DSSP file (Angstrom, degrees, kcal/mol; ACC not computed):
  #  RESIDUE AA STRUCTURE BP1 BP2  ACC     N-H-->O    O-->H-N    N-H-->O    O-->H-N    TCO  KAPPA ALPHA  PHI   PSI    X-CA   Y-CA   Z-CA
    1    1 A X              0   0    0      0, 0.0     2,-0.4     0, 0.0    34,-0.0   0.000 360.0 360.0 360.0 138.6    0.0   49.2  -15.0
    2    2 A X        -     0   0    0     33,-0.0     2,-0.4    34,-0.0    30,-0.0  -0.987 360.0-131.2-130.9 138.2    3.0   49.6  -17.2
    3    3 A X        -     0   0    0     -2,-0.4     2,-0.2    25,-0.2    29,-0.1  -0.735  25.3-156.8 -88.6 131.2    3.3   51.1  -20.7
    4    4 A X     >  -     0   0    0     -2,-0.4     4,-2.0     1,-0.1     5,-0.2  -0.525  31.9-105.6-100.7 170.9    5.1   49.0  -23.2
    5    5 A X  H  > S+     0   0    0      1,-0.2     4,-2.6     2,-0.2     5,-0.2   0.872 122.9  55.6 -61.8 -36.5    6.8   50.0  -26.5
    6    6 A X  H  > S+     0   0    0      2,-0.2     4,-2.4     1,-0.2    -1,-0.2   0.881 105.1  52.1 -64.1 -37.5    3.9   48.6  -28.4
    7    7 A X  H  > S+     0   0    0      2,-0.2     4,-2.5     1,-0.2    -2,-0.2   0.931 111.2  46.4 -62.7 -45.1    1.5   50.9  -26.4
    8    8 A X  H  X S+     0   0    0     -4,-2.0     4,-2.7     1,-0.2    -2,-0.2   0.915 112.7  49.7 -64.3 -42.9    3.6   53.9  -27.3
    9    9 A X  H  X S+     0   0    0     -4,-2.6     4,-2.2     2,-0.2    -1,-0.2   0.892 111.3  50.0 -63.4 -38.7    3.8   52.9  -30.9
   10   10 A X  H  X S+     0   0    0     -4,-2.4     4,-2.3     2,-0.2    -2,-0.2   0.930 112.4  46.0 -64.6 -46.3    0.0   52.4  -31.0
   11   11 A X  H  X S+     0   0    0     -4,-2.5     4,-1.8     1,-0.2    -2,-0.2   0.903 112.3  51.3 -63.8 -41.4   -0.7   55.8  -29.4
   12   12 A X  H  <>S+     0   0    0     -4,-2.7     5,-3.3     1,-0.2    -1,-0.2   0.899 109.0  51.2 -62.7 -40.2    1.8   57.4  -31.8
   13   13 A X  H ><5S+     0   0    0     -4,-2.2     3,-1.3     3,-0.2    -2,-0.2   0.911 108.0  51.6 -63.2 -42.5    0.0   55.8  -34.7
   14   14 A X  H 3<5S+     0   0    0     -4,-2.3    -1,-0.2     1,-0.3    -2,-0.2   0.862 112.3  46.6 -61.0 -35.1   -3.3   57.1  -33.5
   15   15 A X  T 3<5S-     0   0    0     -4,-1.8    -1,-0.3    -5,-0.2    -2,-0.2   0.386 115.6-118.4 -87.3   3.4   -1.8   60.6  -33.4
   16   16 A X  T < 5 +     0   0    0     -3,-1.3     2,-0.4     1,-0.2    -3,-0.2   0.896  65.1 146.3  59.8  42.2   -0.3   60.1  -36.8
   17   17 A X      < -     0   0    0     -5,-3.3     2,-0.6    -8,-0.1    -1,-0.2  -0.874  43.7-147.1-109.9 142.8    3.3   60.5  -35.4
   18   18 A X        -     0   0    0     -2,-0.4     2,-0.4    -3,-0.1    -9,-0.0  -0.948  23.8-173.3-107.1 117.7    6.4   58.7  -36.6
   19   19 A X        -     0   0    0     -2,-0.6     2,-0.1   -10,-0.1    -2,-0.0  -0.892  19.8-130.6-115.9 141.5    8.7   58.0  -33.7
   20   20 A X     >  -     0   0    0     -2,-0.4     4,-2.4     1,-0.1     3,-0.2  -0.389  36.3-102.6 -76.9 164.8   12.2   56.7  -33.7
   21   21 A X  H  > S+     0   0    0      1,-0.2     4,-2.1     2,-0.2     5,-0.2   0.875 122.8  51.6 -59.9 -39.1   13.1   53.8  -31.4
   22   22 A X  H  > S+     0   0    0      1,-0.2     4,-2.1     2,-0.2    -1,-0.2   0.856 110.0  49.9 -68.0 -32.9   14.9   56.1  -28.9
   23   23 A X  H  > S+     0   0    0     -3,-0.2     4,-2.9     2,-0.2     5,-0.2   0.901 108.5  52.4 -69.6 -40.6   11.9   58.4  -28.9
   24   24 A X  H  X S+     0   0    0     -4,-2.4     4,-2.3     1,-0.2    -2,-0.2   0.921 111.3  47.4 -59.5 -43.7    9.5   55.4  -28.2
   25   25 A X  H  X S+     0   0    0     -4,-2.1     4,-2.3     2,-0.2    -1,-0.2   0.910 112.1  49.4 -64.8 -42.3   11.7   54.4  -25.3
   26   26 A X  H  X S+     0   0    0     -4,-2.1     4,-2.4     1,-0.2    -2,-0.2   0.930 113.6  45.5 -63.1 -45.2   11.9   58.0  -23.9
   27   27 A X  H  X S+     0   0    0     -4,-2.9     4,-2.9     2,-0.2     5,-0.2   0.858 110.2  55.0 -67.7 -34.2    8.1   58.3  -24.1
   28   28 A X  H  X S+     0   0    0     -4,-2.3     4,-2.3    -5,-0.2   -25,-0.2   0.937 110.5  45.7 -61.9 -45.7    7.6   54.9  -22.6
   29   29 A X  H  X S+     0   0    0     -4,-2.3     4,-2.2     2,-0.2    -2,-0.2   0.919 113.6  49.4 -62.3 -44.0    9.7   55.9  -19.6
   30   30 A X  H  X S+     0   0    0     -4,-2.4     4,-2.3     1,-0.2    -2,-0.2   0.927 111.6  48.1 -61.8 -45.4    7.9   59.3  -19.3
   31   31 A X  H  X S+     0   0    0     -4,-2.9     4,-2.5     1,-0.2    -1,-0.2   0.895 111.1  50.5 -64.5 -39.4    4.5   57.6  -19.4
   32   32 A X  H  X S+     0   0    0     -4,-2.3     4,-2.2    -5,-0.2    -1,-0.2   0.882 110.1  50.2 -66.1 -36.9    5.5   55.0  -16.8
   33   33 A X  H  X S+     0   0    0     -4,-2.2     4,-2.1     2,-0.2    -2,-0.2   0.900 110.6  50.2 -65.8 -39.7    6.7   57.8  -14.5
   34   34 A X  H  X S+     0   0    0     -4,-2.3     4,-2.3     2,-0.2    -2,-0.2   0.930 111.7  47.4 -63.0 -45.3    3.4   59.7  -15.0
   35   35 A X  H  X S+     0   0    0     -4,-2.5     4,-2.2     1,-0.2    -2,-0.2   0.879 110.5  52.3 -64.7 -37.7    1.4   56.6  -14.1
   36   36 A X  H  X S+     0   0    0     -4,-2.2     4,-1.9     2,-0.2    -1,-0.2   0.894 109.8  49.2 -64.4 -39.3    3.7   55.9  -11.1
   37   37 A X  H  X S+     0   0    0     -4,-2.1     4,-2.4     2,-0.2    -2,-0.2   0.894 109.1  52.2 -67.0 -38.8    3.0   59.5   -9.9
   38   38 A X  H  X S+     0   0    0     -4,-2.3     4,-2.0     2,-0.2    -2,-0.2   0.893 108.3  51.4 -64.0 -38.6   -0.7   59.0  -10.4
   39   39 A X  H  X S+     0   0    0     -4,-2.2     4,-0.7     2,-0.2    -1,-0.2   0.898 109.2  51.0 -62.0 -39.7   -0.6   55.9   -8.3
   40   40 A X  H >< S+     0   0    0     -4,-1.9     3,-0.8     1,-0.2     4,-0.3   0.908 109.9  49.2 -63.7 -41.9    1.2   57.8   -5.6
   41   41 A X  H >< S+     0   0    0     -4,-2.4     3,-1.4     1,-0.2    -1,-0.2   0.853 103.9  60.2 -65.9 -34.0   -1.5   60.5   -5.7
   42   42 A X  H 3< S+     0   0    0     -4,-2.0    -1,-0.2     1,-0.3    -2,-0.2   0.715  98.0  60.2 -66.3 -19.7   -4.2   57.9   -5.4
   43   43 A X  T << S+     0   0    0     -3,-0.8     2,-0.3    -4,-0.7    -1,-0.3   0.584  80.5 105.7 -83.2 -10.6   -2.7   56.8   -2.1
   44   44 A X  S <  S-     0   0    0     -3,-1.4     2,-0.8    -4,-0.3    -3,-0.0  -0.533  77.3-122.9 -73.8 132.2   -3.2   60.2   -0.5
   45   45 A X        +     0   0    0     -2,-0.3     3,-0.2     1,-0.1    -1,-0.1  -0.661  41.0 163.2 -78.1 110.4   -6.1   60.3    1.9
   46   46 A X    >   +     0   0    0     -2,-0.8     3,-1.5     1,-0.1    -1,-0.1   0.130  38.8 111.8-111.7  18.0   -8.5   63.0    0.7
   47   47 A X  T 3  S+     0   0    0      1,-0.3    -1,-0.1     3,-0.0    -2,-0.0   0.795  80.1  47.8 -65.0 -27.4  -11.5   61.9    2.7
   48   48 A X  T 3  S+     0   0    0     -3,-0.2     2,-0.5     2,-0.1    -1,-0.3   0.403  91.8  97.9 -92.9   2.7  -11.4   65.1    4.8
   49   49 A X  S <  S-     0   0    0     -3,-1.5     2,-0.2     3,-0.0     3,-0.1  -0.804  71.1-135.0 -96.6 125.8  -11.1   67.4    1.8
   50   50 A X        -     0   0    0     -2,-0.5    -2,-0.1     1,-0.1    -3,-0.0  -0.544  28.8-105.3 -76.8 142.0  -14.2   69.0    0.6
   51   51 A X        -     0   0    0     -2,-0.2     2,-0.3     1,-0.1    -1,-0.1  -0.346  35.6-119.6 -63.4 146.3  -14.8   69.0   -3.2
   52   52 A X        -     0   0    0      1,-0.1     3,-0.1    -3,-0.1    -1,-0.1  -0.653  23.5-173.5 -86.8 143.0  -14.2   72.3   -4.9
   53   53 A X  S    S+     0   0    0      1,-0.4     2,-0.3    -2,-0.3    -1,-0.1   0.551  79.5  16.9-103.9 -14.7  -17.0   74.0   -6.8
   54   54 A X        -     0   0    0      2,-0.1    -1,-0.4     1,-0.1     4,-0.1  -0.987  68.2-130.2-155.0 146.8  -14.7   76.7   -8.1
   55   55 A X  S    S+     0   0    0     -2,-0.3     2,-0.3    -3,-0.1    -1,-0.1   0.712  91.4  73.3 -75.1 -18.5  -10.9   77.1   -8.4
   56   56 A X  S    S-     0   0    0      1,-0.1    -3,-0.1     4,-0.0    -2,-0.1  -0.745  93.4-107.7 -95.6 144.0  -11.0   80.6   -6.8
   57   57 A X    >   -     0   0    0     -2,-0.3     3,-2.2     1,-0.1    -2,-0.1  -0.372  28.7-117.3 -65.1 146.8  -11.6   81.0   -3.1
   58   58 A X  T 3  S+     0   0    0      1,-0.3    -1,-0.1    -4,-0.1    -2,-0.0   0.766 112.8  62.0 -58.7 -24.5  -15.1   82.4   -2.2
   59   59 A X  T 3  S+     0   0    0      2,-0.1    -1,-0.3     0, 0.0     2,-0.2   0.427  72.8 126.8 -84.1   4.3  -13.5   85.4   -0.7
   60   60 A X    <   -     0   0    0     -3,-2.2     2,-0.6     1,-0.1    -4,-0.0  -0.424  56.2-139.5 -61.5 129.2  -12.0   86.4   -4.0
   61   61 A X        -     0   0    0     -2,-0.2     2,-0.3     0, 0.0    -1,-0.1  -0.819  16.6-163.9 -97.8 125.7  -13.0   90.0   -4.7
   62   62 A X        -     0   0    0     -2,-0.6     2,-0.1     1,-0.1     3,-0.1  -0.768  25.8-107.1-103.4 151.1  -13.9   90.9   -8.3
   63   63 A X        -     0   0    0     -2,-0.3     2,-0.1     1,-0.1    -1,-0.1  -0.409  44.7 -94.8 -72.2 155.3  -14.1   94.4   -9.6
   64   64 A X        -     0   0    0      1,-0.1     2,-1.5    -2,-0.1    -1,-0.1  -0.424  33.7-117.4 -69.3 145.5  -17.6   95.7  -10.3
   65   65 A X        +     0   0    0     -2,-0.1     2,-0.4    -3,-0.1    -1,-0.1  -0.673  56.9 152.9 -86.9  88.3  -18.8   95.3  -13.8
   66   66 A X        -     0   0    0     -2,-1.5     2,-0.1     0, 0.0    -3,-0.0  -0.915  50.1-102.2-121.4 146.0  -19.1   98.9  -14.7
   67   67 A X        -     0   0    0     -2,-0.4     2,-0.3     1,-0.0     3,-0.0  -0.423  38.3-164.7 -65.5 136.3  -18.9  100.6  -18.1
   68   68 A X        -     0   0    0     -2,-0.1     2,-0.1     1,-0.0    -1,-0.0  -0.872  31.0 -93.6-118.4 153.9  -15.6  102.3  -18.7
   69   69 A X        -     0   0    0     -2,-0.3     3,-0.1     1,-0.1    -1,-0.0  -0.433  50.3-110.7 -65.0 142.3  -14.8  104.9  -21.4
   70   70 A X        -     0   0    0      1,-0.1    -1,-0.1    -2,-0.1     2,-0.1  -0.234  35.7 -91.1 -70.8 162.6  -13.4  103.2  -24.5
   71   71 A X        -     0   0    0      1,-0.1    -1,-0.1     2,-0.1     2,-0.1  -0.403  45.3-109.0 -66.6 147.8   -9.7  103.6  -25.6
   72   72 A X     >  -     0   0    0      1,-0.1     4,-2.3    -2,-0.1     5,-0.2  -0.399  28.4-110.5 -72.1 160.2   -9.1  106.4  -27.9
   73   73 A X  H  > S+     0   0    0      1,-0.2     4,-1.7     2,-0.2     5,-0.1   0.896 119.5  49.4 -59.2 -41.9   -8.2  105.5  -31.5
   74   74 A X  H  > S+     0   0    0      1,-0.2     4,-0.9     2,-0.2    -1,-0.2   0.900 110.4  49.6 -66.1 -42.0   -4.6  106.7  -31.0
   75   75 A X  H  > S+     0   0    0      1,-0.2     4,-0.6     2,-0.2     3,-0.3   0.882 109.2  52.6 -65.7 -37.7   -4.2  104.7  -27.7
   76   76 A X  H  < S+     0   0    0     -4,-2.3     3,-0.4     1,-0.2    -1,-0.2   0.891 114.1  41.9 -65.5 -39.1   -5.5  101.5  -29.3
   77   77 A X  H >< S+     0   0    0     -4,-1.7     3,-1.1     1,-0.2    -1,-0.2   0.586  93.4  86.2 -83.2 -10.4   -3.1  101.7  -32.2
   78   78 A X  H 3< S+     0   0    0     -4,-0.9    -1,-0.2    -3,-0.3    -2,-0.2   0.858  95.0  39.4 -61.1 -37.3   -0.1  102.8  -30.0
   79   79 A X  T 3< S+     0   0    0     -4,-0.6    -1,-0.3    -3,-0.4     2,-0.2   0.386  87.1 119.8 -94.8   3.8    0.8   99.2  -29.1
   80   80 A X    <   -     0   0    0     -3,-1.1     3,-0.2     1,-0.2    -3,-0.0  -0.488  61.6-142.5 -69.9 134.9    0.2   97.8  -32.6
   81   81 A X  S    S+     0   0    0      1,-0.3     2,-0.3    -2,-0.2    -1,-0.2   0.825  90.6  11.0 -66.2 -28.6    3.3   96.2  -34.1
   82   82 A X  S    S+     0   0    0      7,-0.2     7,-3.1     2,-0.0     2,-0.3  -0.942  78.3 152.5-151.2 125.6    2.2   97.6  -37.5
   83   83 A X  B     -A   88   0A   0     -2,-0.3     5,-0.2     5,-0.3     2,-0.1  -0.994  28.5-146.8-149.8 151.5   -0.5  100.1  -38.2
   84   84 A X        -     0   0    0      3,-2.0     5,-0.1    -2,-0.3    -2,-0.0  -0.268  59.3 -68.8-100.5-159.4   -1.4  102.7  -40.8
   85   85 A X  S    S+     0   0    0      1,-0.2    -8,-0.1    -2,-0.1     3,-0.1   0.788 128.1  11.3 -66.1 -27.1   -3.3  105.8  -39.8
   86   86 A X  S    S+     0   0    0      1,-0.1     2,-0.3    -9,-0.0    -1,-0.2   0.593 118.8  48.8-125.2 -15.1   -6.6  104.0  -39.0
   87   87 A X  S    S-     0   0    0    -10,-0.0    -3,-2.0     0, 0.0     2,-0.3  -0.879  72.3-109.2-134.6 156.8   -6.1  100.3  -38.9
   88   88 A X  B     -A   83   0A   0     -2,-0.3     2,-0.5    -5,-0.2    -5,-0.3  -0.653  36.0-138.5 -74.3 139.5   -4.0   97.4  -37.5
   89   89 A X        +     0   0    0     -7,-3.1     2,-0.3    -2,-0.3    -7,-0.2  -0.904  25.6 178.2-102.1 131.2   -1.9   95.8  -40.2
   90   90 A X        -     0   0    0     -2,-0.5     3,-0.1    -9,-0.1     2,-0.0  -0.912  36.3 -91.0-127.0 156.0   -1.7   92.0  -40.1
   91   91 A X        -     0   0    0     -2,-0.3     2,-0.3     1,-0.1    -1,-0.0  -0.357  48.3-103.0 -65.1 146.5    0.0   89.5  -42.4
   92   92 A X        +     0   0    0      1,-0.1    -1,-0.1    -2,-0.0     3,-0.1  -0.539  41.9 173.6 -69.9 128.9   -2.0   88.2  -45.2
   93   93 A X        +     0   0    0     -2,-0.3     2,-0.5     1,-0.1    -1,-0.1   0.515  59.1  64.3-115.2 -10.1   -3.2   84.7  -44.4
   94   94 A X              0   0    0      1,-0.1    -1,-0.1     0, 0.0     0, 0.0  -0.962 360.0 360.0-119.2 130.4   -5.5   84.0  -47.3
   95   95 A X              0   0    0     -2,-0.5    -1,-0.1    -3,-0.1    -3,-0.0   0.463 360.0 360.0 -80.8 360.0   -4.3   83.8  -50.9
């Protein structure tokens, strides 16, 4: 399978993107390289590989879920980029 300039323009239109001709060509090359790599991966024999049920190995050790004392008010505000005596200050986002 090969991606054409028309395919890239169609995908860009779906994403509401305006691309210049050089960008369309660059993305066409990138998409074709991605598809070629996927074809290469499809040739790998994975018949002896068991499917994963979890990305972490079963022997991964997790800490116990135990209640810890909360941070003090001063410690919580210590890393704030901007704070007054009691609160975090954040930029206003609603007019």
